[in-house]
C-alpha positions as CSV (number, residue, x, y, z in Angstrom):
1,M,97.8,107.2,79.6
2,K,98.9,105.9,82.9
3,Q,98.3,108.0,86.1
4,V,101.4,108.1,88.4
5,T,101.6,110.0,91.7
6,A,104.3,112.2,93.3
7,A,105.1,113.4,96.7
8,I,106.2,116.8,97.2
9,W,107.5,116.9,100.7
10,I,109.1,119.9,102.2
11,R,110.6,120.0,105.7
12,D,112.6,123.0,107.3
13,G,112.8,124.4,103.6
14,K,114.3,121.2,102.0
15,V,112.7,119.0,99.5
16,F,112.7,115.2,99.6
17,I,113.8,113.4,96.5
18,A,114.8,109.8,96.0
19,K,117.2,108.0,93.4
20,R,115.9,105.2,91.2
21,P,117.4,102.1,92.0
22,A,119.9,100.1,89.8
23,G,118.2,97.8,87.3
24,D,115.2,100.3,87.0
25,K,114.4,101.7,83.4
26,L,115.3,105.2,85.0
27,Q,118.2,103.8,87.1
28,D,120.2,106.7,88.8
29,K,117.7,109.2,87.8
30,W,116.1,111.3,90.7
31,E,112.4,111.7,91.3
32,F,109.8,112.9,93.8
33,P,108.6,109.6,94.8
34,G,105.2,108.0,94.5
35,G,103.8,105.4,92.0
36,K,101.6,104.0,89.7
37,L,97.6,104.1,90.7
38,E,96.0,100.6,91.1
39,V,92.5,99.9,89.9
40,G,89.9,101.8,92.1
41,E,92.5,103.8,94.1
42,T,92.7,107.7,94.4
43,P,95.8,109.6,93.9
44,E,95.7,110.2,97.7
45,E,95.3,106.6,98.6
46,C,98.1,105.7,96.0
47,L,100.5,108.3,97.6
48,R,99.9,107.0,101.0
49,R,100.4,103.5,100.0
50,E,103.4,104.0,98.0
51,M,105.1,106.1,100.8
52,F,104.5,103.4,103.3
53,E,105.8,100.8,100.7
54,E,108.8,102.8,99.8
55,F,110.0,104.6,103.0
56,G,107.8,102.8,105.7
57,I,106.3,106.2,106.6
58,D,102.7,107.3,106.8
59,V,101.8,110.4,105.4
60,D,99.1,112.9,105.1
61,V,98.2,114.1,101.7
62,G,97.6,117.6,101.3
63,D,96.6,119.9,98.4
64,F,97.3,119.0,94.5
65,F,100.5,120.8,93.5
66,E,101.0,120.4,89.8
67,R,100.8,117.7,87.0
68,S,103.3,116.7,84.1
69,I,102.5,114.7,80.9
70,Y,105.4,112.9,79.4
71,T,105.9,110.2,76.8
72,Y,108.4,107.6,77.6
73,E,109.4,104.7,75.3
74,T,107.0,102.7,77.2
75,G,104.0,104.8,77.0
76,C,102.6,108.2,78.2
77,I,102.0,109.0,82.0
78,E,100.2,111.7,83.7
79,L,102.2,112.6,86.8
80,L,100.1,114.2,89.8
81,A,102.0,115.8,92.4
82,Y,100.6,116.4,95.8
83,F,102.1,118.0,98.9
84,V,102.5,115.6,101.8
85,R,103.8,115.5,105.5
86,C,104.9,112.6,107.4
87,C,102.6,111.7,110.4
88,S,104.5,108.9,111.7
89,G,107.5,106.5,111.1
90,R,110.9,107.2,110.3
91,V,112.1,107.2,106.5
92,G,113.9,103.9,105.5
93,V,114.9,103.2,102.1
94,H,113.2,100.2,100.6
95,A,112.7,100.9,97.0
96,H,115.7,103.4,95.8
97,D,119.1,103.6,96.0
98,E,119.2,106.8,97.9
99,V,117.4,109.7,99.3
100,F,118.1,113.3,100.0
101,W,116.9,116.4,101.4
102,A,117.8,119.1,98.8
103,E,117.7,122.8,99.2
104,P,115.6,124.5,96.4
105,A,118.6,125.9,94.9
106,E,120.4,122.5,94.8
107,L,117.6,121.0,92.7
108,D,119.1,121.7,89.4
109,M,122.2,119.6,90.4
110,F,120.2,116.5,90.2
111,D,119.5,114.4,87.2
112,F,115.9,114.1,87.4
113,A,113.5,111.6,85.7
114,P,112.0,113.6,82.5
115,A,108.4,113.4,83.7
116,D,109.7,115.1,87.2
117,I,111.6,118.0,85.4
118,P,108.6,120.3,84.9
119,L,107.7,119.6,88.7
120,V,111.1,120.9,89.5
121,S,110.8,124.1,87.5
122,A,107.2,124.7,89.0
123,L,108.4,123.9,92.6
124,K,111.3,126.4,92.3
125,K,108.9,129.0,91.3
126,Y,106.3,128.1,94.2
127,L,109.3,128.1,96.9
128,K,110.5,131.5,95.8
129,R,107.0,133.2,96.1
130,R,106.8,131.7,99.8
């Protein structure tokens, strides 16, 4: 099972999401951005690297949020979601077709990648309690 990270970035009550690029196996699907762990890398290191590579920002990785296990045709992944906050840089779009700051009530309007769907549900419940 491959481990993959996901960033839960909440700013001013809105959630940062990104749309997978054309040509990707999951093109046009929305996700909480992140990526595959490299050998010897912690999930936190992976998220810092991926957020810099994909958006040109440095993030602080906070608490673990939730995990999702999903089996795609290409294999099974364990998606590990962590809260992040930007500590420097401006968001650029380098590896996605689009990014969006979604209100929690808007999240159901987006076509999320299957592994991210449980995270959407958990995040909506989490935000209702706050």
